C-alpha positions as a printed NumPy array, in Angstrom:
array([[  -4.769, -184.891,  -99.523],
       [  -6.774, -188.016,  -98.784],
       [  -9.961, -188.507, -100.707],
       [ -13.062, -187.691,  -98.883],
       [ -15.442, -190.275,  -98.81 ],
       [ -18.933, -189.212, -100.18 ],
       [ -21.452, -190.769,  -97.78 ],
       [ -24.399, -189.945, -100.163],
       [ -22.894, -192.189, -102.825],
       [ -22.375, -194.89 , -100.249],
       [ -26.171, -194.755,  -99.535],
       [ -27.109, -194.154, -102.901],
       [ -29.139, -191.061, -102.289],
       [ -29.103, -187.31 , -103.575],
       [ -27.391, -184.655, -101.526],
       [ -30.78 , -182.967, -100.981],
       [ -32.263, -186.301,  -99.715],
       [ -34.377, -185.963,  -96.448],
       [ -33.89 , -187.961,  -93.403],
       [ -36.642, -190.475,  -94.132],
       [ -35.012, -191.089,  -97.415],
       [ -31.66 , -191.728,  -95.951],
       [ -33.006, -193.714,  -93.342],
       [ -34.949, -195.962,  -95.747],
       [ -31.842, -196.316,  -98.022],
       [ -29.862, -197.437,  -95.147],
       [ -32.296, -200.139,  -94.015],
       [ -32.622, -201.684,  -97.553],
       [ -28.818, -201.725,  -97.878],
       [ -28.085, -202.932,  -94.521],
       [ -30.435, -205.854,  -95.218],
       [ -28.398, -206.78 ,  -98.34 ],
       [ -24.954, -206.424,  -97.14 ],
       [ -25.169, -207.537,  -93.535],
       [ -22.656, -210.027,  -92.779],
       [ -24.98 , -212.843,  -91.735],
       [ -26.99 , -212.341,  -95.206],
       [ -25.784, -214.403,  -97.817],
       [ -23.591, -211.958, -100.178],
       [ -23.105, -209.563,  -97.426],
       [ -19.766, -208.041,  -96.737],
       [ -18.701, -206.925,  -93.506],
       [ -16.539, -204.053,  -94.728],
       [ -19.269, -202.557,  -96.802],
       [ -21.611, -202.995,  -93.904],
       [ -19.445, -200.95 ,  -91.771],
       [ -19.41 , -198.151,  -94.322],
       [ -23.186, -198.086,  -94.323],
       [ -23.331, -197.643,  -90.548],
       [ -20.792, -194.842,  -90.798],
       [ -22.54 , -193.154,  -93.686],
       [ -25.942, -193.353,  -91.744],
       [ -24.496, -192.064,  -88.57 ],
       [ -23.059, -189.097,  -90.277],
       [ -26.031, -188.067,  -92.355],
       [ -28.6  , -188.686,  -89.541],
       [ -26.978, -186.203,  -87.478],
       [ -27.549, -182.348,  -88.588],
       [ -24.282, -181.061,  -87.367],
       [ -22.096, -183.937,  -88.831],
       [ -24.045, -183.819,  -91.965],
       [ -23.324, -180.081,  -92.353],
       [ -19.496, -180.814,  -91.45 ],
       [ -19.47 , -183.588,  -94.406],
       [ -21.172, -181.218,  -96.896],
       [ -18.409, -178.558,  -96.236],
       [ -15.755, -181.14 ,  -96.474],
       [ -17.33 , -182.355, -100.053],
       [ -17.362, -178.68 , -101.154],
       [ -13.769, -178.161, -100.124],
       [ -12.568, -181.462, -101.811],
       [ -14.551, -180.429, -105.013],
       [ -12.886, -176.914, -105.139],
       [  -9.411, -178.578, -104.598],
       [ -10.195, -180.773, -107.533],
       [ -11.02 , -178.03 , -109.799],
       [  -7.853, -175.92 , -108.82 ],
       [  -5.781, -179.004, -109.402],
       [  -7.142, -179.264, -112.834],
       [  -6.309, -175.84 , -113.746],
       [  -2.947, -174.994, -115.658],
       [  -1.674, -171.828, -114.309],
       [   1.178, -170.239, -116.8  ],
       [   2.205, -167.031, -114.923],
       [   4.92 , -166.347, -117.294],
       [   2.466, -166.387, -120.535],
       [   0.731, -162.898, -119.354],
       [   4.038, -161.177, -119.052],
       [   5.217, -162.629, -122.303],
       [   2.046, -161.071, -123.854],
       [   2.659, -157.691, -122.162],
       [   6.151, -157.846, -123.495],
       [   5.105, -158.46 , -127.06 ],
       [   2.633, -155.878, -127.098],
       [   4.939, -153.474, -125.596],
       [   7.877, -154.203, -128.092],
       [   5.156, -154.057, -131.037],
       [   3.987, -150.657, -129.773],
       [   7.489, -149.31 , -129.681],
       [   8.519, -150.533, -132.923],
       [   5.399, -149.083, -134.554],
       [   5.724, -145.578, -133.191],
       [   3.313, -143.637, -130.974],
       [  -0.201, -145.058, -130.543],
       [  -3.302, -143.216, -131.859],
       [  -4.23 , -142.058, -128.487],
       [  -0.7  , -140.586, -128.063],
       [  -0.746, -138.749, -131.324],
       [  -4.165, -137.412, -130.71 ],
       [  -2.95 , -136.226, -127.198],
       [  -0.028, -134.506, -128.808],
       [  -2.083, -132.955, -131.476],
       [  -4.94 , -131.615, -129.35 ],
       [  -3.593, -131.829, -125.746],
       [  -2.709, -128.726, -123.811],
       [   0.852, -127.488, -124.067],
       [   2.869, -128.166, -120.936],
       [   4.425, -124.546, -120.738],
       [   1.523, -122.154, -121.534],
       [   2.719, -118.71 , -122.582],
       [   3.502, -116.001, -119.994],
       [   1.325, -112.938, -119.839],
       [   2.31 , -109.619, -118.302],
       [   0.254, -106.998, -116.811],
       [  -1.104, -106.499, -113.311],
       [  -2.369, -110.095, -112.209],
       [  -1.349, -111.556, -115.44 ],
       [   0.004, -115.29 , -115.855],
       [   3.631, -114.421, -115.17 ],
       [   5.564, -116.962, -113.522],
       [   3.035, -119.709, -113.9  ],
       [   5.088, -122.385, -115.934],
       [   5.167, -124.89 , -113.125],
       [   2.949, -126.307, -110.539],
       [  -0.442, -126.407, -112.737],
       [  -3.202, -128.74 , -112.854],
       [  -6.31 , -129.271, -114.668],
       [  -9.833, -128.438, -113.121],
       [ -12.727, -128.797, -115.625],
       [ -11.708, -127.06 , -118.72 ],
       [  -9.47 , -124.735, -117.257],
       [  -5.532, -124.979, -115.944],
       [  -5.095, -123.66 , -112.429],
       [  -1.866, -123.277, -110.789],
       [  -0.942, -124.951, -107.621],
       [  -0.069, -121.768, -105.894],
       [   0.276, -121.603, -101.965],
       [  -1.983, -119.586,  -99.933],
       [   0.457, -116.719,  -99.425],
       [   1.091, -116.384, -103.219],
       [  -2.256, -114.84 , -104.427],
       [  -0.522, -113.704, -107.592],
       [  -0.195, -117.189, -108.861],
       [  -3.865, -117.885, -108.403],
       [  -5.681, -118.799, -111.683],
       [  -9.44 , -118.9  , -110.723],
       [ -12.017, -120.027, -113.379],
       [ -14.064, -117.326, -115.17 ],
       [ -16.645, -115.646, -112.886],
       [ -20.04 , -117.102, -112.942],
       [ -23.424, -116.141, -111.427],
       [ -23.059, -118.355, -108.626],
       [ -19.447, -117.672, -107.82 ],
       [ -20.076, -113.918, -108.233],
       [ -23.232, -114.161, -105.902],
       [ -21.367, -115.932, -103.263],
       [ -18.353, -113.591, -103.309],
       [ -20.806, -110.658, -102.898],
       [ -23.093, -112.138, -100.294],
       [ -20.363, -113.635,  -98.387],
       [ -18.516, -110.396,  -98.144],
       [ -21.656, -108.567,  -97.209],
       [ -22.743, -110.668,  -94.395],
       [ -18.902, -110.922,  -93.125],
       [ -18.824, -106.945,  -93.128],
       [ -22.158, -106.72 ,  -91.335],
       [ -20.911, -109.069,  -88.683],
       [ -17.814, -107.269,  -88.108],
       [ -19.507, -103.932,  -88.194],
       [ -21.832, -105.279,  -85.47 ],
       [ -18.983, -106.249,  -83.486],
       [ -17.489, -102.765,  -83.924],
       [ -20.694, -101.237,  -82.519],
       [ -20.552, -103.32 ,  -79.496],
       [ -16.924, -102.947,  -79.032],
       [ -17.385,  -99.001,  -79.121],
       [ -20.218,  -99.383,  -76.356],
       [ -23.072,  -99.169,  -78.528],
       [ -25.62 , -101.261,  -76.358],
       [ -23.377, -104.198,  -75.977],
       [ -25.82 , -106.101,  -73.407],
       [ -24.206, -109.426,  -72.977],
       [ -21.348, -108.501,  -75.101],
       [ -19.977, -106.197,  -72.806],
       [ -16.673, -108.035,  -72.947],
       [ -16.26 , -106.828,  -76.442],
       [ -15.617, -103.401,  -75.277],
       [ -11.932, -104.499,  -74.694],
       [ -11.345, -104.706,  -78.498],
       [ -12.48 , -101.126,  -79.062],
       [  -8.851,  -99.634,  -79.609],
       [  -8.102, -102.554,  -81.996],
       [ -11.207, -102.845,  -84.147],
       [  -9.224, -101.312,  -87.04 ],
       [  -7.307, -104.451,  -87.15 ],
       [ -10.344, -106.656,  -87.341],
       [ -11.994, -104.297,  -90.255],
       [  -8.674, -104.714,  -92.223],
       [  -8.377, -108.27 ,  -91.734],
       [ -12.151, -108.723,  -92.727],
       [ -11.484, -106.937,  -96.094],
       [  -8.206, -108.757,  -96.729],
       [  -9.608, -112.211,  -96.186],
       [ -12.895, -111.255,  -97.949],
       [ -11.007, -110.112, -100.87 ],
       [  -8.669, -112.878, -100.998],
       [ -11.555, -115.484, -100.951],
       [ -13.382, -113.803, -103.772],
       [ -10.221, -113.533, -105.841],
       [  -9.534, -117.038, -105.331],
       [ -13.027, -118.   , -106.439],
       [ -13.94 , -115.45 , -109.054],
       [ -10.991, -113.36 , -110.018],
       [ -10.876, -109.678, -110.413],
       [ -14.679, -109.782, -110.823],
       [ -15.099, -111.266, -107.567],
       [ -12.662, -108.694, -105.962],
       [ -14.505, -105.939, -107.216],
       [ -17.98 , -107.368, -105.974],
       [ -16.207, -107.369, -102.411],
       [ -15.617, -103.912, -102.849],
       [ -19.065, -103.027, -103.723],
       [ -20.34 , -104.941, -100.626],
       [ -17.668, -102.736,  -98.526],
       [ -19.404,  -99.647, -100.191],
       [ -22.852, -100.728,  -99.243],
       [ -22.124, -101.846,  -95.574],
       [ -19.501,  -99.292,  -94.618],
       [ -21.405,  -96.528,  -96.145],
       [ -23.474,  -96.341,  -93.212],
       [ -22.637,  -93.546,  -90.424],
       [ -21.584,  -96.193,  -87.955],
       [ -19.1  ,  -97.579,  -87.438],
       [ -17.401,  -94.602,  -88.876],
       [ -14.062,  -96.364,  -89.669],
       [ -15.512,  -99.565,  -91.186],
       [ -15.194,  -98.524,  -94.903],
       [ -11.868,  -97.163,  -94.619],
       [ -10.25 ,  -99.993,  -92.973],
       [ -12.084, -102.64 ,  -95.208],
       [ -10.545, -100.524,  -98.1  ],
       [  -7.182, -100.844,  -96.401],
       [  -7.596, -104.691,  -96.482],
       [  -8.64 , -104.878, -100.072],
       [  -5.671, -102.517, -101.181],
       [  -3.32 , -104.666,  -99.157],
       [  -4.321, -107.602, -100.988],
       [  -3.84 , -105.666, -104.335],
       [  -0.397, -104.715, -103.313],
       [   0.436, -108.21 , -102.627],
       [  -0.484, -109.337, -105.724],
       [   1.352, -106.602, -107.561],
       [   4.648, -107.192, -105.605],
       [   4.249, -110.897, -106.31 ],
       [   4.106, -110.13 , -110.209],
       [   6.959, -108.09 , -110.112],
       [   8.873, -110.763, -108.319],
       [   8.084, -113.213, -110.779],
       [   8.982, -111.008, -113.659],
       [  12.305, -110.144, -112.21 ],
       [  13.263, -113.802, -111.805],
       [  12.753, -114.422, -115.715]])
């Protein structure tokens, strides 16, 4: 790449020089190097004219500054000696040294204090049977990567005040909502919700689904304690006189979840 001429050096001024300084420098040098002046030089005078023309024009001066910066960066890169094989050689030597010296301190500590890959199975209703695969760590606890249709493989964290409160309040509000829908569906002052009366014969399905879904979410968040809180919420809301079948079918939904968990545990136990 051709060397970029530095017009600041040609005029003998700083790169931050003002237009007045550039103009004065050009005039002084032009007098000395004019071809008609003793000791003058036509070639040097031509370079002075070119430098003055570039640096006196703001746009051309900016382009010249950018060209100088690029040339400087190219010179810096050309002066560097990149040895791309050396990092790989260093990594290879460290790896060989580590392999010859046995496991590292971090690996030994991990083996000593880390969790075992295969946790012991636990029997019983809702135990940890069949959970020897698909596990991950969440906080201080291991949780299984269970699919949504495998509630028996869920491994929630121990219930806390927050998870318990969310389980109870969420179920309570959900049961109030489906109960109100049931009242409107049965013709109890539906008002603008008159269209819900068509659901009257099928409200037992909605009640059952509400108990099942609320129980599932609570069990996933807070385990058996969360499921118990859902049942308490069902007793509180469904204990009212209307709708009469609300408590019965909420309980059916919760019991359905329990049956699914029990069957899943039995299936996992039969596979062992």
